[in-house]
C-alpha positions in Angstrom: 33.4 6.4 -10.2 29.8 7.2 -9.4 28.1 8.1 -6.1 25.6 5.3 -6.8 28.3 2.7 -6.7 29.9 4.2 -3.6 26.5 4.2 -1.9 26.0 0.5 -2.8 29.3 -0.7 -1.3 29.5 1.7 1.7 29.1 -0.2 5.1 26.0 0.7 7.0 25.9 1.9 10.7 23.5 0.6 13.3 20.7 2.7 12.0 21.1 1.3 8.5 22.5 4.5 7.0 25.8 4.9 5.2 28.8 4.9 7.6 30.9 7.8 6.2 33.9 6.7 8.2 34.6 4.3 5.4 34.4 6.9 2.6 38.2 7.2 2.2 38.5 3.4 2.1 36.0 3.2 -0.7 37.8 5.8 -2.7 41.1 4.0 -2.2 39.6 0.7 -3.4 37.7 2.3 -6.4 40.8 4.1 -7.5 42.6 0.8 -8.1 39.8 -0.6 -10.3 39.7 -0.2 -14.1 37.0 2.2 -15.3 35.7 -0.6 -17.6 35.0 -2.7 -14.5 33.1 0.1 -12.8 31.1 0.9 -15.9 30.3 -2.8 -16.3 28.9 -2.9 -12.7 26.8 0.1 -13.4 25.4 -1.4 -16.7 24.6 -4.6 -14.9 22.6 -2.8 -12.3 20.8 -0.8 -15.0 20.0 -3.7 -17.2 18.7 -6.0 -14.3 16.6 -3.1 -13.1 15.1 -2.5 -16.6 14.3 -6.2 -16.8 12.5 -6.2 -13.5 10.5 -3.2 -14.5 9.6 -4.8 -17.8 8.5 -8.1 -16.3 7.4 -7.0 -12.9 3.7 -6.7 -13.9 3.7 -10.2 -15.3 5.2 -11.6 -12.1 2.5 -9.7 -10.2 -0.2 -11.3 -12.3 1.3 -14.7 -11.8 1.4 -14.2 -8.1 -2.2 -13.2 -8.0 -3.3 -16.3 -9.8 -1.1 -18.4 -7.5 -2.9 -16.9 -4.4 -6.3 -17.4 -6.2 -5.6 -21.1 -6.0 -3.9 -21.4 -2.5 -6.7 -19.2 -0.9 -9.3 -21.7 -2.0 -7.5 -24.7 -0.3 -9.4 -25.6 2.8 -7.4 -26.4 6.0 -10.1 -28.9 6.8 -9.1 -31.2 3.9 -6.9 -34.1 4.8 -4.3 -33.2 2.2 -4.1 -29.7 3.5 -4.1 -30.3 7.3 -3.2 -27.1 9.3 -3.1 -25.3 5.9 0.3 -26.9 5.3 -0.1 -27.3 1.6 -1.1 -23.7 1.0 1.8 -22.4 3.2 4.3 -24.6 1.3 3.0 -23.4 -2.0 3.1 -19.7 -0.9 6.7 -20.1 0.3 7.8 -21.7 -2.9 6.2 -18.8 -4.9 8.7 -16.5 -3.3 11.6 -18.8 -3.8 10.6 -19.4 -7.5 10.4 -15.7 -8.3 13.9 -15.2 -6.7 15.2 -18.1 -8.8 13.7 -16.5 -11.9 16.0 -13.5 -11.2 13.9 -11.1 -9.2 15.7 -9.4 -6.2 14.6 -10.7 -2.8 13.5 -7.1 -1.9 11.4 -6.9 -5.0 9.8 -10.3 -4.4 8.7 -9.0 -1.0 7.0 -6.1 -2.7 5.5 -8.3 -5.4 4.0 -10.7 -2.9 2.6 -7.9 -0.7 1.0 -6.2 -3.7 -0.5 -9.5 -4.9 -2.0 -10.2 -1.5 -3.3 -6.7 -1.3 -5.1 -7.0 -4.7 -6.5 -10.4 -3.7 -8.0 -9.0 -0.5 -9.5 -6.1 -2.4 -11.0 -8.5 -4.9 -12.5 -10.5 -2.0 -13.8 -7.4 -0.4 -15.7 -6.4 -3.5 -18.4 -9.0 -2.9 -18.0 -9.8 0.8 -21.4 -9.8 2.6 -23.3 -8.8 -0.5 -26.0 -10.7 -2.3 -25.9 -8.6 -5.4 -23.6 -5.9 -6.8 -20.2 -4.9 -5.6 -19.0 -2.7 -2.7 -18.5 0.6 -4.5 -16.1 2.0 -1.9 -13.7 -1.0 -2.3 -14.3 -0.9 -6.1 -12.9 2.7 -6.2 -9.9 1.7 -4.1 -9.2 -1.3 -6.3 -9.5 0.8 -9.5 -7.1 3.3 -7.9 -4.6 0.6 -6.9 -4.5 -0.8 -10.4 -3.1 2.5 -11.8 -0.1 2.5 -9.4 3.3 0.8 -9.8 4.1 -2.2 -7.6 6.2 -0.3 -5.1 3.3 2.1 -4.5 0.8 -0.8 -4.1 3.1 -2.3 -1.6 3.1 0.8 0.5 -0.6 1.1 0.4 -0.9 -2.4 1.6 0.6 -1.4 4.9 -1.8 1.5 5.5 -5.1 1.8 7.4 -8.3 2.7 5.5 -7.8 6.3 6.4 -4.3 6.3 5.0 -5.5 4.8 1.7 -8.2 7.5 1.5 -5.6 10.2 2.0 -3.5 8.7 -0.8 -6.5 8.7 -3.1 -7.1 12.4 -2.4 -3.5 13.4 -2.4 -3.3 15.2 -5.7 -6.6 17.0 -5.0 -5.6 18.0 -1.5 -2.0 19.1 -2.4 -1.8 21.8 -5.0 1.3 23.5 -6.4 1.8 26.4 -8.8 2.6 25.5 -12.3 4.3 28.4 -14.1 3.8 26.7 -17.5 0.0 26.6 -17.3 -0.2 29.6 -14.9 -2.5 27.5 -12.6 -2.4 25.3 -9.5 -2.1 21.6 -10.3 -2.2 18.6 -8.1 1.2 17.3 -6.7 1.9 13.8 -8.0 1.6 10.9 -5.6 5.2 9.9 -5.3 6.7 6.9 -3.4 8.1 9.4 -0.9 4.6 10.9 -0.3 3.3 7.3 0.2 6.1 6.6 2.7 5.1 9.6 4.7 1.4 8.6 4.7 2.3 5.0 5.7 4.3 6.4 8.7 1.2 8.4 9.7 -1.4 5.7 9.1 0.3 2.3 9.6 -1.8 -0.8 10.1 -1.8 -1.6 13.8 -1.6 -5.4 14.0 -2.0 -5.4 17.8 -5.2 -3.4 17.6 -6.7 -5.8 15.1 -6.1 -8.9 17.3 -9.3 -10.5 18.4 -11.3 -8.6 15.9 -12.6 -9.5 12.5 -10.2 -7.9 10.1 -11.4 -6.0 7.0 -10.2 -7.0 3.5 -7.8 -4.0 3.5 -6.0 -4.9 6.8 -5.2 -8.7 6.4 -1.7 -8.1 5.3 1.7 -9.3 6.4 4.1 -6.7 7.8 7.2 -6.4 5.6 10.2 -4.0 5.7 10.2 -0.8 3.7 14.0 -0.4 3.7 14.3 -2.3 0.4 14.8 -1.4 -3.2 11.5 -0.9 -5.1 10.8 -2.4 -8.5 9.9 0.9 -10.2 11.6 3.5 -8.0 14.5 3.1 -5.7 13.5 4.3 -2.3 13.9 3.6 1.4 11.7 4.2 4.4 12.7 7.4 6.2 14.2 6.4 9.5 14.6 8.2 12.8 18.3 9.3 12.7 20.6 11.4 14.7 21.3 15.1 13.9 24.9 14.1 13.1 23.7 11.5 10.6 21.4 14.0 9.0 24.1 16.6 8.7 26.4 14.1 7.1 23.7 13.1 4.6 23.1 16.8 3.7 26.9 17.3 3.1 27.1 14.2 1.0 24.0 15.1 -1.1 25.1 18.8 -1.5 28.3 17.6 -3.1 26.4 15.6 -5.7 24.3 18.5 -7.0 25.5 19.9 -10.3 25.8 23.7 -10.2 24.0 23.7 -13.6 20.7 22.9 -11.9 20.1 26.7 -11.6 18.9 26.5 -15.2 16.3 23.8 -14.3 13.1 25.5 -13.1 11.6 22.2 -11.9 14.6 21.5 -9.6 14.5 25.1 -8.4 10.9 24.8 -7.4 11.7 21.6 -5.5 14.5 23.3 -3.5 12.2 26.3 -2.8 9.9 24.0 -0.8 12.7 24.1 1.9 14.1 27.6 1.1 14.1 28.9 4.7 15.5 25.6 6.0 18.3 25.6 3.4 19.2 29.2 4.3 19.4 28.3 8.0 21.7 25.4 7.2 23.9 27.6 5.0 24.0 30.2 7.9 25.1 27.5 10.4 27.7 26.2 8.0 29.2 29.7 7.6 29.8 30.1 11.3 33.4 30.0 12.6 34.1 26.6 14.1 35.0 28.2 17.5 31.4 29.4 17.8 30.1 25.9 17.5 31.4 24.6 20.9 28.9 22.9 23.1 28.2 23.8 26.7 
């Protein structure tokens, strides 16, 4: 029985986090299931995820071409009155991708990434008689190097947030013992999540103004499985919920990680905080009474 399977089937609380009150129920249920069944469920998840990773880029390309067509439909034409035709086609694109086997959460990210690329493409030549907008060209080139889940997160950022993402590796250095030098920290999905929290597109602020090509994007939830990396938007949670998460994750760490220098360097980023948590946990229960 794996923690990943338990996490999948654990009921969620009102904040969307795992409700640990059901932990004993999950163990009781899983203990009655044949190991072959649990292994099969794990393999099914792994294989479907591998397929989505393999074909995700093709689905993205297909979606971009789809929007190439629908964006050219004029709402003034009699056959597209009130832009009804374009809206119907766009809706069916989502339904079609789901029917092809993509998870609804990943379809959301595919659609957002496709629209983001389309707006960048449009911004390359907007208001210009010759040449391209070099600033947007650099952003577009940068976006094309990223996985779909990262493109989706960028799509929900302001221009300032996007610029921060582009400079992330240069602005965030870490010591590499192998090369004996400082190297740029990789731009992870977690890092992009934090940037998106700091620089979200403010739809209210944009009302009544002409939106730039980087801001004309639909708002979609981040608390969904990504195509390339499973991640969820960090939510505001209670101290109790955080403590339970720490306990749950601490029990999953293999003690053999002390041999892995990369993992050690990750943990050292919160060395003082971890020591504080350990000190709190070591206190006698009677000292933890509230006033």
